Structure formats: C-alpha cells, structure tokens
C-alpha positions in Angstrom: -44.4 138.0 114.2 -41.3 138.9 116.2 -41.3 135.7 118.4 -41.2 132.0 117.2 -44.5 130.2 117.3 -44.6 126.7 118.5 -46.9 124.4 116.2 -48.4 121.0 116.9 -49.5 119.0 113.8 -52.0 116.2 113.5 -53.2 114.2 110.3 -53.8 110.6 110.0 -52.3 110.3 106.6 -48.5 110.2 106.5 -48.2 111.9 103.1 -50.3 114.9 104.4 -48.1 115.0 107.8 -45.1 115.2 105.6 -46.4 117.7 103.1 -47.9 120.1 105.8 -44.7 119.6 108.0 -42.4 120.5 105.0 -44.4 123.8 104.4 -44.2 124.7 108.0 -40.6 124.0 108.4 -39.8 126.2 105.6 -41.4 129.1 107.3 -39.2 131.6 109.4 -40.0 131.9 113.1 -42.4 128.8 113.0 -41.2 125.7 114.8 -43.1 122.3 114.6 -42.9 120.8 118.4 -45.3 117.8 117.7 -46.5 115.5 114.8 -49.3 113.2 115.6 -51.6 111.0 113.7 -54.7 111.0 116.0 -56.8 113.3 118.3 -55.6 111.6 121.5 -51.9 111.8 120.8 -52.4 115.3 119.8 -54.1 116.4 123.1 -51.4 114.6 124.9 -48.8 116.6 122.8 -50.3 119.8 123.5 -50.2 119.2 127.4 -46.6 118.3 126.9 -45.4 120.8 124.4 -47.6 123.9 125.0 -47.7 125.1 121.6 -49.0 128.2 120.3 -51.1 126.9 117.5 -52.5 123.4 116.6 -52.8 122.6 112.9 -55.3 119.5 112.6 -57.0 117.4 110.1 -60.8 117.3 110.4 -61.3 113.8 110.0 -58.8 111.3 111.8 -58.9 108.7 114.7 -60.2 108.2 117.1 -63.8 109.9 116.2 -63.4 110.1 112.5 -65.5 112.6 110.9 -65.2 115.9 113.1 -62.2 114.7 115.3 -60.4 118.0 114.6 -63.5 119.9 115.7 -63.7 117.8 118.9 -60.0 118.8 119.8 -60.7 122.4 119.1 -63.6 122.4 121.6 -61.5 120.5 124.1 -58.7 123.0 123.7 -61.1 125.8 124.4 -61.7 124.4 127.7 -58.3 123.4 128.6 -55.9 125.6 126.8 -58.0 128.6 125.5 -55.0 130.6 124.5 -53.9 128.0 121.8 -55.1 128.9 118.2 -56.6 126.0 116.0 -56.6 125.7 112.3 -58.9 122.7 111.1 -57.9 121.4 107.8 -60.6 119.9 105.3 -60.7 118.1 102.1 -63.9 119.8 101.2 -66.0 123.1 101.8 -68.4 121.6 104.5 -70.5 124.5 106.1 -72.0 122.4 108.9 -68.4 121.4 110.1 -67.2 125.3 109.8 -70.3 126.3 111.8 -69.5 123.7 114.3 -66.0 124.8 114.8 -67.2 128.3 115.5 -70.2 127.4 117.6 -68.5 128.1 120.9 -66.6 131.0 119.8 -64.6 132.0 116.7 -61.7 133.4 118.4 -58.5 131.9 117.5 -59.9 129.5 115.0 -59.4 129.0 111.2 -61.1 126.6 108.9 -59.0 126.0 105.6 -59.2 123.7 102.7 -56.5 121.2 102.5 -55.4 122.0 98.8 -54.6 125.6 100.0 -51.9 124.6 102.4 -49.3 124.3 99.7 -49.3 128.2 99.8 -46.9 128.6 102.6 -47.9 132.5 103.0 -51.6 131.7 103.3 -50.9 129.2 105.9 -48.5 131.4 108.0 -51.3 134.1 107.6 -53.8 131.8 109.2 -51.3 130.7 111.9 -50.4 134.3 113.0 -54.3 135.2 112.8 -55.3 132.5 115.2 -52.3 133.0 117.3 -53.3 136.4 118.2 -57.0 135.2 118.7 -58.5 136.2 115.3 -60.3 133.8 113.0 -60.3 132.9 109.3 -62.4 130.9 106.9 -60.9 129.6 103.7 -61.8 132.1 100.9 -62.6 129.6 98.3 -65.1 128.0 100.9 -66.9 131.3 101.3 -67.1 131.9 97.8 -68.6 128.3 97.1 -71.0 129.0 99.9 -72.1 132.4 98.7 -72.5 131.0 95.1 -74.6 127.9 96.4 -76.8 129.8 98.7 -77.1 132.9 96.4 -78.8 130.7 93.7 -81.4 130.0 96.3 -84.2 132.8 95.7 -85.2 132.5 99.5 -81.8 133.3 100.7 -81.1 136.8 101.8 -77.5 136.4 100.4 -79.2 136.8 96.8 -79.7 140.4 98.0 -76.1 141.3 98.5 -74.6 143.5 95.9 -71.1 142.5 94.3 -69.4 145.0 96.4 -71.0 143.5 99.6 -70.0 140.0 98.8 -66.3 141.4 98.5 -66.6 143.0 101.7 -68.2 139.7 103.3 -65.3 137.5 102.0 -62.7 140.0 103.7 -64.6 139.6 106.7 -64.4 136.0 106.6 -60.6 136.2 106.1 -60.3 138.0 109.4 -59.7 141.1 108.0 -60.6 144.6 109.9 -62.5 147.3 108.2 -59.3 149.2 107.6 -57.9 146.2 105.9 -60.8 145.5 103.7 -61.0 149.2 102.7 -57.2 149.0 101.6 -57.5 145.7 99.6 -60.7 147.2 97.9 -59.3 150.6 97.3 -62.2 152.3 99.1 -62.6 154.2 102.4 -63.1 152.5 105.8 -66.3 154.6 106.2 -67.7 152.9 103.0 -66.7 149.6 104.1 -68.4 150.2 107.4 -71.6 151.3 105.5 -71.4 147.8 103.5 -70.8 145.8 106.7 -74.1 147.5 108.2 -76.0 146.8 105.1 -74.7 143.1 105.0 -75.8 142.4 108.5 -79.2 144.2 108.1 -79.8 142.3 104.8 -78.9 138.9 106.6 -80.6 139.6 109.8 -77.6 139.3 111.7 -76.6 141.6 114.8 -73.6 144.0 113.7 -70.9 142.9 116.1 -67.8 145.1 116.5 -65.5 142.3 117.0 -64.3 140.8 113.8 -64.1 137.2 114.9 -67.7 137.2 116.1 -68.8 138.6 112.8 -67.2 135.8 111.1 -68.6 133.4 113.4 -72.2 134.8 112.7 -71.9 134.8 109.0 -70.4 131.1 109.1 -73.4 129.9 111.4 -75.8 131.6 109.3 -74.5 129.9 106.1 -74.1 126.4 107.9 -77.6 126.6 109.0 -78.9 126.6 105.4 -80.0 123.4 103.7 -77.0 121.3 102.4 -76.2 121.8 98.7 -74.6 119.4 96.5 -72.3 121.9 95.1 -70.4 122.6 98.2 -70.4 119.4 100.0 
C-alpha cells in the first residue's frame, strides 16, 4: 500500500506482544501506534490513536475467552472503518463464526503460529484495511478435513478443485486471483464457486467477504470435532 498503516496491538502475553511487535516493526509502511495487554486498554488506545488496523489476541482480560471478538464487535459499532485481525492459538470454528457473525468486512482470523511469517501478516493487514476478510488457510484445511470425514456433510461432496477454490475464497481472494493461482480461467472458477454454493446450500453472494462469512458460518455450525478444536 502506498500510505503507512497504523496498527494497534493487544495480547496479554508479554512474549507474544514482543514477538508480534518485532514482526510488525520490520514491515515497511507499517507503524505500531499502541501496544496493550487487555481489551479495555485496547479500546481506549483505539479512541486515542485512531489506528487503521487492530491486531488482537482472542483470549485476554477482562473477558478471557473471546475477548478479541468482543473488541471486534464493539469496534464494528464505534469505528466501523478499522480492520481487525484476531489471533488464536487453535483452529476454533465457533470463534471464527462469531467474529464474522455481524459482517466479515474488515475482519481476519489467523492462527498464532503463522504470524512469524511477516508477509502473511502484512497480507492480512492490507486485506482488512481495505475492507476485505481472511481466514487462516490452515484453519480452513483442518475444518474441511474434519467435516469432510462426516458422511452427512455436504463438504464431502466437493471435488478437490472445488476445495482449492473454497480455500482461495477463504483467503479473501477474488475469482480472478483464484484463477491466477490455480492456473485456470476466471470463468472456470466462477463455475466452481456456483457449484460449491449449490452443494453447501448457501446463497451465491457476489461480495467476497460475505462469501467467506457464509462458508465460515456454515462450518462453525457443524458439531465440534476434536481434531480441530
């Protein structure tokens, strides 16, 4: 991006704050304007510093489990223009679904062990800053694998290529971007997208973030599976 993006970071772990802060500090056109250890101080920092993107832990005081999601929902009401990236230690579909429940625009759900990849973190920041959405690719892979093993799951009906397309959608990619990465035509991707939503019984939305939200909500409603929790 041409302009510098201002980031507010929150995690109750000092080591995690330092680790993520160092990754962010090494990125060009990224400025960390606030570092917090709980949700309340994060919300205060947002009011004071007006960042472009918030990167927050899922679990931290005062609410504990789901505090990052509470912050994201609060910011949807008070600062809808701010993107939010929620970091989690585990692939938890119900938390991902909760994050996207009131709109996927400007929201991302990433696994913590991926944030050492500075370019992946930068990609997530840029996506939510412009109002897009992203789900950690490995999280989607785990969910698809677990739900696909259930014989009653429509996901078991997806072809390998449709799973590739679904993974691209979850990463916030457009049909054209998915086509480029899979070396197929955009028209072919459009057909796969239509087939995916038909098989999953979901409406075929034209807005990428809403499609991501619909997919994640669908996966999150499925019975929990020990392999992905």
